[in-house]
C-alpha positions in Angstrom: 120.0 28.8 96.8 118.6 27.2 93.7 120.7 24.7 91.9 122.0 25.1 88.4 119.5 22.4 87.3 116.6 24.3 88.9 117.7 27.6 87.1 118.0 25.8 83.7 114.5 24.3 84.3 113.2 27.7 85.1 114.6 29.2 81.9 113.0 26.4 79.9 109.7 27.1 81.8 109.9 30.8 81.1 110.6 30.1 77.4 107.4 27.9 77.4 105.3 30.7 78.9 106.7 33.2 76.4 105.5 31.1 73.4 102.1 30.1 74.5 98.8 32.0 74.5 97.4 33.4 77.7 94.5 30.8 77.9 96.5 28.2 79.8 94.7 26.2 82.3 95.4 26.8 86.1 96.9 23.3 86.2 99.4 24.3 83.4 100.1 27.7 85.1 100.8 25.7 88.3 103.0 23.1 86.6 105.2 25.8 84.9 105.3 28.1 87.8 106.3 25.6 90.3 109.4 25.0 88.1 110.0 28.8 88.2 109.3 29.0 92.0 112.0 26.4 92.6 114.6 28.8 91.3 113.4 31.8 93.4 114.5 31.9 97.0 111.6 34.0 98.2 109.0 35.2 95.6 108.0 38.9 96.0 107.1 41.9 94.0 110.7 42.2 92.8 110.5 38.6 91.6 107.4 39.4 89.5 109.4 42.0 87.6 112.3 39.5 87.3 110.1 36.7 86.0 108.3 39.1 83.7 111.7 40.1 82.3 112.7 36.5 81.9 109.5 35.6 80.2 109.9 38.3 77.5 113.6 37.6 77.1 113.2 33.9 76.8 111.0 34.3 73.8 113.3 36.9 72.3 116.4 34.6 72.6 115.0 32.3 69.9 115.3 35.1 67.4 118.0 37.4 68.6 120.9 36.6 71.0 122.7 39.8 70.4 121.5 41.5 73.6 121.0 40.5 77.2 117.8 40.6 79.4 118.4 44.1 80.7 118.9 45.5 77.2 115.8 43.8 76.0 113.7 45.1 78.9 115.0 48.7 78.6 113.5 49.1 75.1 110.4 46.9 75.7 107.3 49.3 75.5 105.2 49.5 78.7 102.2 47.7 77.2 104.3 44.7 76.6 106.0 44.8 80.0 102.5 44.9 81.5 101.6 41.7 79.5 104.8 40.0 80.7 104.0 41.1 84.3 100.5 39.7 83.9 101.9 36.3 82.9 104.5 36.4 85.8 101.8 37.2 88.5 99.5 34.5 87.1 102.3 32.0 87.2 103.5 32.9 90.6 100.0 33.2 92.2 99.1 29.8 90.7 102.2 28.3 92.1 101.7 29.7 95.6 98.1 28.6 95.5 99.1 24.8 95.6 97.5 23.1 98.6 99.8 22.0 101.4 99.5 18.4 102.6 99.9 17.7 106.4 100.4 14.7 108.6 101.0 14.0 112.2 104.6 13.9 113.1 106.1 10.5 113.8 107.1 9.8 117.3 110.8 10.0 118.1 111.9 7.0 120.2 114.7 6.9 122.7 116.3 3.6 124.0 116.1 3.2 127.7 119.4 2.2 129.1 120.6 1.0 132.5 123.8 1.6 134.3 125.9 -1.6 134.6 127.7 -0.2 137.8 131.0 0.2 135.9 130.3 3.3 134.1 128.9 1.6 131.0 125.3 1.3 130.0 123.3 -1.3 128.2 119.8 -1.1 126.6 116.9 -2.6 128.6 114.8 -3.3 125.6 112.4 -0.5 126.6 111.7 2.6 124.6 110.2 6.1 125.3 108.8 8.9 123.1 107.8 12.3 124.5 105.0 14.3 123.1 103.5 17.7 124.0 100.8 16.1 126.1 102.0 12.6 127.1 104.9 10.1 127.1 104.6 6.8 125.3 106.5 3.8 126.8 107.3 0.5 125.2 108.2 -1.8 127.9 109.8 -5.3 127.3 108.6 -8.2 129.3 108.7 -12.0 129.2 105.7 -14.2 128.6 105.6 -18.1 129.1 108.1 -18.7 126.2 108.9 -15.4 124.4 109.5 -11.7 124.9 106.6 -9.2 124.7 106.3 -5.4 124.5 103.6 -3.6 126.3 102.6 0.0 125.2 101.6 2.6 127.8 100.9 6.3 127.9 102.1 8.6 130.7 98.7 8.3 132.3 99.4 4.5 132.6 96.8 3.7 129.9 97.6 0.3 128.5 97.3 0.4 124.7 98.2 -3.2 124.0 100.7 -6.0 124.1 102.7 -7.0 121.0 105.2 -9.6 119.9 107.9 -7.2 118.7 109.0 -3.6 119.5 108.4 -2.2 116.0 104.7 -3.3 116.1 104.4 -1.9 119.6 105.8 1.5 118.3 103.4 1.4 115.5 100.5 1.0 117.8 101.7 3.9 119.9 101.9 6.0 116.7 98.4 5.0 115.7 97.1 6.1 119.2 99.0 9.4 118.9 97.5 10.0 115.4 94.1 9.3 116.7 94.4 11.7 119.6 95.7 14.5 117.4 93.0 14.0 114.7 90.2 13.8 117.3 91.0 17.4 118.4 90.6 18.7 114.8 87.5 19.6 112.8 86.9 20.7 109.2 86.9 24.4 108.8 85.7 26.0 105.7 88.3 28.2 104.2 87.6 31.9 104.1 86.9 33.0 100.5 89.4 35.1 98.8 88.4 38.8 98.8 89.7 41.3 96.2 89.2 45.0 95.6 89.3 46.8 92.3 92.0 49.4 92.8 90.4 52.0 90.4 86.7 51.7 91.5 87.2 50.6 95.1 84.6 47.9 94.8 85.2 44.6 96.7 84.4 41.1 95.5 84.4 37.5 96.8 86.2 35.1 94.5 83.9 32.0 94.0 86.3 30.1 91.8 87.5 29.4 88.3 85.9 28.0 85.2 86.2 27.8 81.4 84.6 30.1 78.9 82.8 28.1 76.2 81.6 29.8 73.0 81.5 28.8 69.4 82.3 32.1 67.8 83.8 34.7 70.1 87.4 35.7 69.0 89.8 37.9 71.1 91.8 39.9 68.6 94.2 41.3 71.2 95.1 38.0 73.0 98.8 37.8 73.6 101.0 36.9 71.8 98.7 36.2 68.8 94.9 36.4 68.1 92.9 33.5 69.2 89.6 32.1 70.2 88.0 32.8 73.5 86.5 29.3 73.7 88.0 27.3 76.6 89.9 30.3 78.1 90.3 30.1 81.9 88.1 32.7 83.7 87.6 33.7 87.3 84.1 33.9 88.7 83.5 36.4 91.6 80.6 38.1 93.4 80.1 41.7 94.2 79.9 42.3 98.0 77.8 45.4 97.4 74.8 43.9 95.5 75.6 40.2 95.1 75.9 40.5 91.3 78.1 37.8 89.7 81.0 38.7 87.4 83.3 36.8 85.1 86.6 37.8 83.5 89.8 36.2 82.2 91.8 34.8 85.1 94.9 36.6 84.0 93.2 40.0 84.4 92.7 39.2 88.2 96.5 39.1 88.5 97.6 41.9 86.3 97.6 44.6 88.8 94.0 46.0 88.6 92.9 44.1 91.6 94.4 43.7 95.1 93.8 40.9 97.6 92.2 41.9 100.8 93.6 40.4 104.0 91.4 38.9 106.7 87.6 38.2 106.4 
């Protein structure tokens, strides 16, 4: 469940969304929407409606605190509801689009103990870590005048000899990382495909960009008229004839398109 601090931060983010033009950059959408997502246990279509309601009501609260969010939503005209839903979808989709970093899991080491014969055990100075494909062993030994730790795999491959157990464990981790990464290869991500619900035409989303113009003005931009210059746009290609298209990024997320699963 979200904490009170996360909920308060989400309300502040909703208020920020309610008082800005729709030509936010994707980075700004991502920053704000990540705050909102932290207060949502599992974003879904119902969350879009909830966030849309919150966006509208957050802006309303600055001028009128005599009603709650449900009252506000009940007398909000459908055109304005659609605008709020557009903002909510754009925010949530931008947040969900954040890339996920990955790393090889660290090895989990167990101390090897020996039975002292009286029911008690004592550590031997050896360590072991199991993986899905081998076992790493760090074995303590004695050199001419000091202890040493040898690292082996389950196949009895000797990785190296080290002066302390932590350095030996790090060498085992490095070998494990190398093995995992050697089995991976870069794969080009499948492009996002969308379909226009009304026309049925399908498109491949190429990416996003910015519109640059010196004189175009959009009179109906919400919540106030503003220039088209530097608005975020989505670039997409028709799968039927290869023609290229551009439209404001929020229009890709306002319900007129749907994402197609698979390639």
